[in-house]
N, C-alpha and C positions, 0 to 999 in steps of 0.2 A: 504494500500500500504506500506508494510513493507520492509525496506532496510535490507539486510542480515547483521549480526553483523560484518562479516569480511570486509564489504564494508564501515564501519563507517568512516575510514580516508578519503575515496574518497568523501563521503557525506559532511564531515566537510570542505573539500577543496572547494566544490561547494558553500557551505553556506558562506564561507569567501569571495569568489569572489562576491557573491550577495551582501553581506554587504558593500563591497567596491565600488559597482556599476560597477564591472568589469566582469560581466557575458559575456562570449564570444558569438558571433553570431552562432558558430557551435561547438558542442562538439562531439567527436568521442569516443564512448564507445566500447573498444576493449578487447577481451579475449575469451577464450573458452566458448562454451555454457555450462550453468549449474552453472555459478558463480553469477547470480543475476543481469545481465545487464538490462534485460527488466523490472524487478521490480523497479530497480533504475531509469530508464528512465521515467517510469510511475509516480513514486513518485515526480521526479523533475518537470515533466510537470505540475502535479497538483499543486505543490508548486508555480511555476512561474505564474500560472493563478489564484491562490487563492486571494480573496479579503481581507482576514484577515490572512496573512501568519505569521508564527513564524519560527520555525526550520523545521516544516512540514506543509502541507496544513491543514486547519482547518476541512475540511470535511463537513461543514455545510452551508457555504455561497452559493450564487446563482451559482458562477462559479464551486465550488466543486461538487455541485449536478449535474450540467450539464456534468462535466467531468465524474462523476460516471455513468451517463446515456449514455455516448458516444455521446453526442449531443452538445458539446461546439463549438460555431461558430469559435473560434480562435485556435482550436486544430485540426490539420490535421495529418493523418497517411498514409504512403505509405508502402504497403506490397505486398507480392506475391498474385496475383489475380488468379481466376479460368480461365481455358482455355475456348474456345468456347463451349466445350461439357458440361460445367457447373459442371463437376465432379472432375477433377484433377487440381492441382495447376500448374501454370507456373513455369518454372525453373529459371526465371530471372525477375527483375523489368525493365519495358520498358521505352523508351523515352517518350511515350505519358503520362505515369503516372507522370513523373518528370515535363513535360511541364504544366500539369494541376496544379500541386503543385505550380510551379513558378507563374502561373497566380493568384492563390489564395493568395499567400504571397505578391503579388504586391499591394493588396488592404489594406485599413486601418483596423486595428483591430476593431472589432465591439464593444468590451468592453473597448476599449481605452488603453489596456495594452499590454502585450506580444502577439505575434503570435507564436505558438508552432507547429513544424513539426517533426514527428518521421519517420525515414526511416529505416525499418527493414525487411529483412537483407540488409544493405547498400552494403555489399560485393557481393551481387548478382545483382547489377545494371549491365546492359549490357553497352557496350562501349558508345553507343549513349546516354544512360540515364546519365551516369557519366559526359559526356561532357556537356549535357544540364544543369546539376546541377551546373557546374562551375560558370556560370554567377550569380546565386543566392548567391553562396558562396563568390564571389568577390564583389558583390554590394547588400548586404542584406538590407532589409527595416528596418526602425527604430523599435526596439522592437522585431525583428524577432530572434528566437532561433531555430536552427536545431539540432536535436539529431540523430546522425547516429549510428546504432548498427551493429557491425561486429564481427562475430565469427571467420572469417579467414581474418585477417588484410592484409595479403599479396595479397589478390585478389583485394583490392582497389587500383585504380591508385594512383601514387605518387602525382599527381596534386590535388586529393581530400584530401589525407592525410595531405598535406602541408598547406591546408587552414582551417584545423580544429585544435582545441586544444584537445589533446588526454587524455583520462582517461583509464589507464591500469588496468583491473580486473585480479587479481592474485589469485592463490590457497591459501586458508587459511591454517593455521597449522592444523595438524591432530586432536589435542585435541578440537579445536574450531569446526571443521567439525563434529566430533563425537557427541559433545553436541547438535549441530543443528539436526543431523540425528535422534538422540534419541528423540528429542522434536517433531519430525514428526512421532513418533511411529514406527520407523524402528527397527526390530529385526535383529541381525546379521549385525549391522552397520559397524563393522570393515571389514567384508568380502566384503560388498558392496563398501566401500570406497577404499579398495585395488583394486577391480575390475575396479573401475572408475579412477584409477591412482591419487587419492587424490581429485577428483572433487566432492564436496558434492551434487550439483544439479544432476549430472549424476548418482551418487550413489543412490540417491532417485529414479530416473527413473528406474534404473536397478532393484532395490529391489522390486518395485511395478509392473514392467512390464515384469517380466520373463527373464530379461537380464542375471541374474546370471546363469541360466540353459544354456543359449546360450553360455556363456563364458566357462562353463564346457565342452560343446560339442566341442568348438574350441580347448581346451586343449587336449582332446582325439584325435581329428583329427591330430593335429600337432605332438603329441607324436607317433601316429601310422604311420604317414608318415615318421618320423625320422628313424623308425626301419623297414621300407619297409613292413608294414602289412596293409597298406591302399593304394588304388588307387588314384593318384592325379586327374585323370579325374572324378572319382566318387565324390570325395570331392568337386572339383571345380563346378560340376554341382549342387550339393546339396546347396553349398553356394550361387550360382548364383540365385537360386529359391527364396530365402528368406533371408533378412537382410544381403546382401552381404557386404555392406559398414561397418556395425557394426562388422561383423565377421572379416573383414580385420583389423579393428581398434584393436579388441581384439588380433588378431594374432601379430600385430606389438608391442603392449604393452607387451604381454607375452614374445616375443623374447627379448625385451629390458630388462625385469625383469630377464629373465634367464641368460643373459649375465652378468648383474650386480651381480647376486648371485654367478655365477661361478667365477667371478673375485675376490670375497671375500672368495672363497673356500667353499661356502655354497650350499645347495640344492635349485634349482630354482623351479618355479611353474610347469615347464614341466618335471622336473626330467630327463633331457637328459644326455646321455653320454658326456664326456668332449668335449668341443668345442675347436678345435685346432687353428682356425683362427677367431679372434674376428673382424678383419677388414671386412671379408666377411659377418659376421652376421650383422655388422653395415650397410653395403651396402644393405643387404636384408631388414632391417628395413626401410631404405629410399625408397627402391623399393615398399614396402608395402604402405607407405604413398602416393607415386605417383599413385599406382593402386587405392587406395581409392579415390583420386581426380578424376581419370578417370571414376570410377564407377558412378559418378554423371552425366556423359554425355551419349548420345545415342551410346553405344558401345556393342560389344558382351562380356558381362561380364564373361561368362564361359571361354572364351579364355584368357582373362586377368588373371583370377584367376588360370587357369591351368599353365600358364607360371610362375606365382609367386610360386605356390606350388611345381612345378618341381624344381625350384631354391632352395626352402627350403629343399627338400629331398636331393638335391645334396650336401648340407652342412654337411650331416651326415658323420661321420668317415667311412673310407673304410671297417673297420672290421665289422661294422654293416651291410653294404651292402652285404657282403659275407654271 
């Protein structure tokens, strides 16, 4: 259970709290996916349950072996469960899951130490589940530590956020991210990191999962729409059929990078003609983020995407439209 090097300061922060006997009952690990929050939470849970802890879990004691086997009686995990069809994951954590967790945490720790609970992704608790968790957060049992993991902090109710101590996971500097990517055997690490907007975990995923080719396709689509050589309806339908959310994320990042480059008088990743109204482009970037959120809900994705892509094409200078 290795903690990413760029998360070292956060790890030292937690170690210092533990040394002082000031470990909070609830820690909220917040930040974009890909920055090592889950590895951090797993390492911290193992450390707090370890019978011979130092700065990391020993990995050899009875507790560590049980943690590694996934059968430690004082470690609970709440995550997205399968739907009734047994094939697809639910889109939210339910109130019944949180109630079961609360019942379990109300009992005495079987090993006499900490009780650890991981809720991941905490930002996908539905309203009833979040409300049910409040009582446990307000009146935690002795030795109880809850680790909440959130990729989208804004989705968590303020009542939950205010009852946790927050650890913010931030992007590492480019040099540190590059060293890590190369240690993972990634060729073209710089290209992957650029495509991931500096997020090393996402860069690794893109490099290994074909994401760079998908980004190149989005570049072509946006550029062709800009010069009226592609149909918004055709592009929207194609995006809706596969990886719609990721394509929309790429589109937003590319638009932002293009604007930044043009503001410096440089050539952007889309190589567009001059943008005359940066305010409208900034609004389009925000609209892309809104559409990306809506794509996670049961909506007609092709209609959402069509509206977004029509708005993109409308930004092109009039001379190009002619």
